[in-house]
Steps between C-alpha positions, in 0.01 A plus 500: 500500500355819650585398857853402401560830320364702794716306743808583292418871516455507877738721689794308637590779745351839579627798698275800569665832590286788625663838446273788593229540238654233278525125533759298311458130426801284416367171365691195379309311231579203280482464124349190342849348492538578873746788455456761772459871431408802710214743459531833680168679542439850632146555627373846592149620580378776268372789710212595270311171517690266733584261215833319537732563206765234440822514303686176441838403364633152430855414597654184358783314671749564218457873572535491882865614513461784250176616664656495849811684376288766330275548802795516742689749283191719464422499873865572587499796257201652676643433848829667403325811363213546744415406855276195505299435814346158472167469673411195705133417482487197728293544813721573799305459827771684700478807274121498520494499880790744542355760266574859591383836370840563344486508122864412454764256609879511514794276576730573792 
């Protein structure tokens, strides 16, 4: 039964998002009755000793709409009250080769 139980708990889908000093993991898992749910994990390296600290929440499918509404409303509140500059962390080979000494950028 151990193998069967472990197989049930395997991740069905996983998305890793690197964001600066943090990494977020969005994992789809299955319950014993094969209902899917999401775990959202924040992982951040502690400066003092290099240990990764993880915080995890579980999001069940019956809560998806309310969770998404709450998150959207919260993000929109911040965007309407403060400037939000979203950072892109993906490697961009063009930006790496075209690097200049300028410490700023602007749109024309």
